[in-house]
C-alpha positions in Angstrom: 0.0 0.0 0.0 2.8 2.4 0.9 5.6 3.2 -1.6 8.7 1.2 -0.9 10.9 3.8 -2.6 10.5 7.6 -2.4 12.4 9.9 -4.7 12.8 13.4 -3.3 13.8 16.1 -5.9 15.3 19.1 -4.2 16.7 22.4 -5.3 17.5 23.9 -1.9 14.6 26.4 -2.0 12.3 27.2 0.9 9.6 25.0 -0.7 12.1 22.2 -1.0 12.9 22.3 2.7 9.2 21.6 3.5 9.3 18.6 1.0 12.5 17.3 2.6 11.0 17.3 6.0 7.8 15.6 4.7 9.7 13.0 2.8 11.9 12.1 5.7 8.8 11.8 7.9 6.9 9.7 5.4 9.9 7.4 4.7 10.4 6.9 8.5 6.8 6.3 9.1 6.4 3.7 6.3 9.8 2.0 6.4 10.3 3.2 2.7 13.7 3.9 1.1 14.4 7.6 0.6 16.5 8.6 -2.4 17.4 12.3 -2.7 18.5 14.0 -5.8 19.4 17.7 -6.5 17.0 18.8 -9.3 18.4 18.5 -12.8 15.3 19.4 -15.0 13.8 16.5 -16.9 16.2 13.9 -15.2 13.8 13.5 -12.2 11.3 11.6 -14.1 13.9 9.2 -15.7 15.5 8.6 -12.3 12.1 7.8 -10.8 11.5 5.2 -13.5 15.1 3.8 -13.1 14.6 3.4 -9.3 11.1 2.1 -9.7 10.1 4.8 -7.2 6.6 4.4 -5.9 6.4 8.2 -5.2 8.2 11.3 -6.4 8.2 14.2 -4.0 9.3 17.8 -4.7 8.7 21.3 -3.3 6.8 23.9 -5.1 4.7 26.9 -4.9 1.7 28.3 -6.8 3.1 30.8 -9.3 1.2 34.0 -10.1 -1.1 33.7 -13.2 1.2 36.0 -15.2 4.2 33.7 -14.7 2.2 30.6 -15.6 1.3 32.1 -18.9 4.9 31.8 -19.9 5.1 28.2 -19.0 4.9 25.6 -16.3 7.3 25.6 -13.3 9.4 22.6 -12.5 6.9 20.9 -10.1 4.1 21.4 -12.6 6.1 19.7 -15.3 6.9 16.8 -13.1 3.2 16.4 -12.1 2.2 16.4 -15.8 4.9 14.2 -17.2 5.5 11.5 -14.5 4.0 8.1 -14.9 3.9 7.5 -11.2 2.4 9.4 -8.2 3.9 12.8 -7.5 3.5 14.8 -4.2 4.3 18.5 -4.3 4.8 20.1 -0.9 4.6 23.8 -0.4 3.7 26.4 2.2 0.0 26.3 1.3 -0.3 22.6 1.7 0.1 19.6 -0.7 -0.9 19.2 -4.3 -0.7 15.6 -5.6 -1.1 13.4 -8.6 -1.9 9.9 -7.5 -3.2 8.3 -10.6 -0.5 7.3 -13.2 -1.2 8.8 -16.6 
């Protein structure tokens, strides 16, 4: 039921710190392996596949509408492209995608 491997994508931002704390807590509470990677755009999805991660976690924040007009942010792209569950942790709470595409 719980993921056996969690992949945490971090970039050192304030949002990422929240995701780091949540990932460590989730891994400890479920006995899951925790893999941490410093974000290199696009590679997170491939690494998640290679590790057969049951969950990808990353930090993120809702960007202003004007910024979104010029393209999706990192966490939004991961949410859209990943073929496995993604949990985005931010100051306003969690946004997640739990159904593989």
